[in-house]
BANUBA-482733 format. One record per atom (N, C-alpha, C, O, CB): residue in three letters; x, y, z. Coordinates in pm, whole numbers, padded with zeros to 5 digits, always signed. Glycine has a CB too. Example, Ala and Ser with C-alpha at 12.3 -4.5 7.8 and 13.67 -1.06 7.14 Angstrom:
ALA+01319-00569+00780ALA+01230-00450+00780ALA+01320-00330+00780ALA+01424-00332+00846ALA+01131-00447+00905SER+01285-00225+00708SER+01367-00106+00714SER+01290+00003+00787SER+01341+00114+00804SER+01408-00060+00572
This chain:
MET-03933+11503-09667MET-03863+11570-09560MET-03947+11688-09513MET-03987+11772-09593MET-03722+11615-09605ASN-03973+11694-09383ASN-04046+11807-09325ASN-03949+11920-09296ASN-03839+11898-09247ASN-04121+11765-09197ARG-03992+12038-09326ARG-03911+12156-09296ARG-03993+12251-09210ARG-04113+12269-09230ARG-03864+12227-09427LEU-03926+12310-09116LEU-03990+12408-09030LEU-04004+12538-09107LEU-03905+12590-09159LEU-03911+12429-08898THR-04123+12589-09114THR-04143+12717-09181THR-04203+12815-09083THR-04288+12779-09001THR-04234+12702-09306TYR-04160+12937-09091TYR-04209+13042-09002TYR-04319+13120-09072TYR-04309+13151-09191TYR-04095+13135-08959GLN-04423+13152-08999GLN-04530+13234-09051GLN-04504+13382-09021GLN-04584+13468-09058GLN-04665+13191-08992PHE-04394+13410-08956PHE-04359+13546-08919PHE-04207+13559-08919PHE-04135+13459-08926PHE-04419+13584-08779THR-04161+13679-08913THR-04018+13703-08904THR-03984+13735-08758THR-04031+13835-08705THR-03974+13819-08999PRO-03901+13651-08694PRO-03867+13678-08554PRO-03795+13812-08541PRO-03718+13852-08628PRO-03778+13565-08498LYS-03823+13882-08431LYS-03756+14009-08406LYS-03744+14032-08256LYS-03823+13980-08178LYS-03833+14126-08473VAL-03646+14108-08218VAL-03627+14143-08078VAL-03726+14253-08043VAL-03731+14356-08109VAL-03479+14190-08050THR-03806+14230-07940THR-03904+14330-07897THR-03867+14395-07765THR-03920+14501-07730THR-04042+14267-07885ALA-03774+14333-07691ALA-03731+14390-07563ALA-03594+14335-07529ALA-03561+14222-07564ALA-03833+14360-07449TRP-03516+14415-07461TRP-03385+14373-07411TRP-03395+14379-07260TRP-03409+14487-07203TRP-03267+14464-07467ILE-03386+14263-07195ILE-03408+14256-07051ILE-03285+14194-06986ILE-03242+14085-07023ILE-03535+14173-07017ARG-03227+14264-06889ARG-03116+14208-06813ARG-03173+14109-06714ARG-03251+14146-06626ARG-03032+14320-06741THR-03135+13983-06728THR-03197+13880-06646THR-03118+13843-06521THR-03177+13794-06425THR-03217+13758-06728GLY-02990+13866-06520GLY-02910+13829-06404GLY-02909+13936-06297GLY-02970+14042-06313GLY-02770+13799-06446ARG-02838+13907-06189ARG-02824+14005-06082ARG-02746+14125-06133ARG-02656+14109-06215ARG-02754+13943-05959PRO-02781+14244-06086PRO-02706+14363-06127PRO-02559+14349-06091PRO-02524+14297-05985PRO-02765+14490-06061PHE-02473+14394-06179PHE-02329+14384-06157PHE-02287+14486-06052PHE-02331+14602-06056PHE-02251+14406-06289GLY-02205+14446-05960GLY-02158+14536-05855GLY-02079+14462-05750GLY-02034+14350-05775GLY-02275+14608-05790PRO-02060+14522-05633PRO-01976+14463-05530PRO-02025+14327-05479PRO-01944+14248-05431PRO-01966+14557-05416MET-02154+14299-05489MET-02207+14173-05437MET-02209+14062-05542MET-02255+13952-05513MET-02346+14194-05384THR-02161+14088-05661THR-02159+13985-05765THR-02016+13953-05803THR-01926+14035-05786THR-02240+14030-05889GLN-01997+13834-05855GLN-01865+13788-05896GLN-01847+13796-06047GLN-01756+13735-06102GLN-01842+13645-05848GLY-01931+13870-06113GLY-01924+13881-06258GLY-02063+13885-06317GLY-02162+13876-06244GLY-01844+13766-06318GLY-02071+13898-06446GLY-02199+13906-06512GLY-02266+13771-06522GLY-02214+13670-06474GLY-02183+13965-06649SER-02381+13769-06583SER-02453+13644-06602SER-02491+13630-06748SER-02486+13726-06825SER-02578+13637-06511ALA-02530+13510-06783ALA-02574+13483-06919ALA-02690+13385-06912ALA-02683+13286-06839ALA-02457+13426-07007PRO-02796+13410-06988PRO-02907+13314-06988PRO-02858+13176-07030PRO-02792+13161-07132PRO-03020+13362-07082ALA-02891+13075-06950ALA-02848+12939-06980ALA-02966+12852-07023ALA-02948+12752-07092ALA-02779+12877-06859GLY-03086+12891-06981GLY-03205+12815-07017GLY-03327+12904-07007GLY-03334+12991-06920GLY-03221+12691-06927VAL-03423+12882-07095VAL-03543+12964-07098VAL-03665+12873-07114VAL-03665+12782-07197VAL-03537+13069-07212VAL-03768+12899-07033VAL-03897+12831-07048VAL-04002+12941-07055VAL-04008+13028-06969VAL-03925+12730-06929ALA-04085+12936-07157ALA-04188+13038-07175ALA-04327+12975-07166ALA-04353+12869-07223ALA-04171+13110-07310THR-04414+13043-07092THR-04555+13004-07087THR-04634+13119-07148THR-04575+13215-07198THR-04603+12973-06939GLU-04764+13110-07143GLU-04846+13215-07202GLU-04824+13351-07135GLU-04831+13455-07200GLU-04992+13176-07193ASP-04799+13349-07004ASP-04788+13477-06933ASP-04655+13500-06861ASP-04634+13608-06806ASP-04897+13487-06834ARG-04565+13403-06859ARG-04437+13418-06788ARG-04323+13362-06871ARG-04340+13269-06949ARG-04442+13349-06651VAL-04206+13421-06852VAL-04082+13368-06910VAL-03988+13344-06793VAL-03959+13435-06716VAL-04020+13468-07017PHE-03939+13222-06780PHE-03847+13183-06673PHE-03708+13168-06733PHE-03689+13096-06831PHE-03894+13050-06603VAL-03611+13238-06675VAL-03475+13236-06727VAL-03379+13187-06619VAL-03375+13241-06509VAL-03434+13377-06778SER-03303+13084-06652SER-03197+13036-06564SER-03068+13103-06609SER-03030+13092-06726SER-03185+12877-06568ASN-03001+13173-06517ASN-02882+13249-06552ASN-02755+13178-06504ASN-02744+13141-06387ASN-02889+13390-06492ALA-02662+13160-06596ALA-02533+13102-06561ALA-02445+13210-06500ALA-02474+13329-06512ALA-02464+13039-06685HIS-02341+13170-06436HIS-02238+13255-06377HIS-02281+13322-06247HIS-02195+13357-06166HIS-02197+13361-06474ASP-02410+13341-06224ASP-02453+13392-06093ASP-02563+13304-06034ASP-02620+13336-05930ASP-02501+13537-06104ASP-02593+13194-06102ASP-02687+13094-06053ASP-02817+13155-06002ASP-02860+13128-05890ASP-02624+13012-05944SER-02877+13238-06084SER-03003+13300-06047SER-03114+13257-06142SER-03089+13205-06251SER-02989+13453-06047ILE-03236+13279-06098ILE-03353+13254-06181ILE-03432+13384-06187ILE-03456+13447-06085ILE-03441+13136-06125THR-03471+13423-06307THR-03548+13544-06327THR-03681+13508-06389THR-03688+13425-06480THR-03471+13644-06416VAL-03788+13570-06340VAL-03922+13550-06395VAL-03968+13683-06454VAL-03963+13786-06386VAL-04023+13496-06287ILE-04013+13680-06579ILE-04053+13800-06652ILE-04199+13787-06695ILE-04242+13679-06737ILE-03961+13823-06775ASP-04274+13895-06684ASP-04411+13899-06734ASP-04404+13902-06887ASP-04345+13993-06945ASP-04490+14023-06678ALA-04463+13803-06951ALA-04454+13791-07097ALA-04530+13900-07172ALA-04502+13924-07290ALA-04506+13656-07140HIS-04624+13966-07106HIS-04703+14069-07173HIS-04643+14208-07159HIS-04653+14290-07249HIS-04844+14069-07119THR-04580+14234-07044THR-04526+14369-07018THR-04374+14376-07026THR-04317+14485-07026THR-04571+14417-06882ASN-04307+14260-07031ASN-04161+14251-07029ASN-04100+14306-06901ASN-03985+14349-06900ASN-04103+14324-07148GLN-04178+14306-06794GLN-04130+14356-06666GLN-04082+14239-06579GLN-04137+14129-06584GLN-04240+14435-06594LEU-03979+14266-06500LEU-03928+14168-06405LEU-04035+14142-06300LEU-04086+14235-06238LEU-03796+14218-06340VAL-04069+14015-06279VAL-04168+13976-06180VAL-04099+13928-06053VAL-04143+13958-05942VAL-04261+13867-06236TRP-03991+13853-06071TRP-03923+13794-05956TRP-03782+13755-05997TRP-03758+13716-06111TRP-04001+13670-05902ARG-03690+13766-05901ARG-03553+13717-05924ARG-03508+13649-05796ARG-03525+13703-05687ARG-03454+13835-05965GLY-03451+13533-05809GLY-03403+13460-05693GLY-03264+13406-05716GLY-03226+13371-05828GLY-03497+13347-05658TYR-03187+13399-05607TYR-03052+13343-05614TYR-03013+13296-05474TYR-03073+13336-05374TYR-02950+13448-05668ASP-02913+13212-05470ASP-02862+13164-05343ASP-02726+13229-05322ASP-02642+13229-05413ASP-02852+13008-05340SER-02703+13283-05205SER-02580+13358-05181SER-02470+13275-05118SER-02360+13326-05094SER-02610+13475-05093ASP-02496+13146-05089ASP-02391+13062-05033ASP-02287+13029-05139ASP-02317+13021-05258ASP-02451+12933-04974THR-02165+13009-05096THR-02056+12974-05185THR-02062+12826-05218THR-02085+12743-05130THR-01919+13010-05121LEU-02041+12793-05344LEU-02041+12654-05389LEU-01918+12584-05335LEU-01806+12633-05351LEU-02046+12645-05543ASN-01936+12470-05271ASN-01826+12391-05220ASN-01777+12300-05332ASN-01847+12204-05368ASN-01870+12309-05094THR-01660+12327-05385THR-01611+12249-05499THR-01575+12106-05462THR-01565+12020-05549THR-01489+12317-05559ASN-01557+12078-05332ASN-01530+11941-05288ASN-01657+11856-05288ASN-01650+11733-05288ASN-01468+11941-05150ASN-01772+11922-05288ASN-01900+11851-05289ASN-01999+11933-05372ASN-02106+11970-05323ASN-01953+11829-05143ALA-01963+11959-05496ALA-02039+12051-05582ALA-02184+12007-05603ALA-02275+12090-05597ALA-01970+12064-05716ASP-02207+11879-05627ASP-02344+11833-05653ASP-02435+11861-05534ASP-02548+11907-05552ASP-02345+11684-05684LYS-02387+11833-05414LYS-02469+11852-05295LYS-02497+11999-05272LYS-02611+12036-05243LYS-02401+11791-05173THR-02395+12084-05284THR-02418+12226-05258THR-02501+12290-05369THR-02577+12383-05342THR-02286+12300-05242LEU-02486+12243-05493LEU-02569+12296-05602LEU-02715+12256-05581LEU-02805+12338-05599LEU-02518+12245-05738ASP-02739+12130-05544ASP-02876+12087-05515ASP-02936+12171-05403ASP-03053+12210-05411ASP-02878+11938-05476LYS-02858+12198-05300LYS-02905+12279-05188LYS-02939+12421-05235LYS-03039+12478-05192LYS-02800+12283-05075ALA-02856+12477-05322ALA-02880+12612-05373ALA-03008+12617-05455ALA-03088+12710-05440ALA-02761+12660-05457VAL-03029+12519-05542VAL-03151+12514-05624VAL-03273+12499-05534VAL-03374+12567-05554VAL-03144+12397-05726ASP-03265+12412-05435ASP-03376+12396-05340ASP-03406+12528-05270ASP-03523+12563-05252ASP-03344+12286-05236SER-03302+12599-05230SER-03320+12726-05160SER-03391+12829-05248SER-03484+12896-05204SER-03184+12781-05114VAL-03347+12841-05373VAL-03407+12938-05465VAL-03552+12901-05493VAL-03639+12989-05493VAL-03328+12945-05597MET-03580+12775-05518MET-03716+12734-05551MET-03808+12747-05429MET-03925+12781-05444MET-03717+12589-05602THR-03757+12722-05310THR-03836+12742-05188THR-03875+12889-05174THR-03989+12921-05140THR-03757+12695-05063LYS-03779+12979-05200LYS-03808+13123-05196LYS-03915+13159-05299LYS-04007+13236-05270LYS-03679+13206-05222PHE-03901+13103-05419PHE-03996+13133-05526PHE-04138+13091-05485PHE-04231+13170-05494PHE-03955+13063-05656PHE-04153+12966-05442PHE-04287+12917-05406PHE-04343+12992-05286PHE-04463+13017-05279PHE-04282+12767-05377HIS-04258+13028-05192HIS-04302+13108-05077HIS-04354+13243-05124HIS-04461+13286-05082HIS-04187+13127-04976ASP-04278+13311-05211ASP-04318+13443-05259ASP-04446+13437-05342ASP-04530+13526-05332ASP-04207+13505-05342VAL-04461+13333-05424VAL-04583+13319-05505VAL-04703+13296-05414VAL-04808+13357-05432VAL-04569+13200-05606LYS-04687+13209-05315LYS-04796+13182-05221LYS-04834+13307-05143LYS-04952+13336-05123LYS-04758+13068-05124GLU-04734+13382-05099GLU-04758+13504-05022GLU-04827+13610-05108GLU-04915+13681-05060GLU-04627+13559-04966HIS-04788+13620-05234HIS-04843+13721-05325HIS-04986+13687-05368HIS-05072+13775-05377HIS-04754+13736-05447HIS-05010+13560-05393HIS-05142+13518-05445HIS-05234+13459-05338HIS-05347+13419-05366HIS-05123+13416-05554GLY-05184+13456-05216GLY-05268+13406-05104GLY-05286+13264-05112GLY-05354+13205-05028GLY-05402+13471-05102
């Protein structure tokens, strides 16, 4: 039987709020729902406010945050959710292209 062994002890090195700031324009807080980490970026999908946050893995600084402000149509949730994801990802790729030329 193979067992996973750690060569280090995991520890919290930074506490980063990944969702949209709470206030009049939000309907509640957010919670990380999915995380993908690369060598230099951490991508966080936030539940409850349907946002995506990108963090610099070396500095723990917020690099980018995107969200769609349209209301989800519960009569056609799949279609409006797909549209929201497309909108956020289009903004992300546009901003990356604009920033990096």
